[in-house]
C-alpha positions, 0 to 999 in steps of 0.5 A, spaced: 713 205 105 709 200 109 711 195 103 717 197 104 717 196 113 712 190 111 717 186 107 723 188 112 719 185 117 718 179 114 724 178 111 727 179 118 722 175 120 724 168 115 731 170 118 729 169 125 726 163 123 732 159 119 736 162 123 732 156 129 729 151 129 722 151 127 723 150 120 727 142 119 734 142 116 732 139 110 728 143 107 733 148 107 738 143 105 735 142 098 732 149 098 738 152 098 742 146 094 737 147 088 739 154 088 746 154 088 745 148 083 742 153 078 747 159 080 753 154 079 756 155 086 757 148 091 753 147 095 755 147 103 756 142 109 750 140 112 753 144 118 754 151 115 745 151 111 743 154 116 748 160 116 748 160 109 742 161 108 741 167 113 746 171 109 742 170 102 737 173 106 740 179 109 744 180 102 737 180 099 734 185 105 741 189 104 740 188 096 733 190 095 733 196 100 739 198 097 736 199 090 730 201 093 735 207 096 739 209 090 731 209 087 727 215 091 735 218 092 736 219 083 728 221 083 729 227 088 735 230 084 732 230 077 724 232 081 
């Protein structure tokens, strides 16, 4: 339980750091470029990089929390 809370806090803090000018835009652009190239989708415009990275972080939080919720729900039903 503590691990889930720590994960969420770290991801939210990372999202705030990315949304603010603390993290350089060039680093975000390069990292996002590698991710999008690996997946095979187009990279966003330079002025939209921060928004897209925040969307990726929010998506990761939702996916991980949803999978953990389903795991807990499904294991409680079978027991």
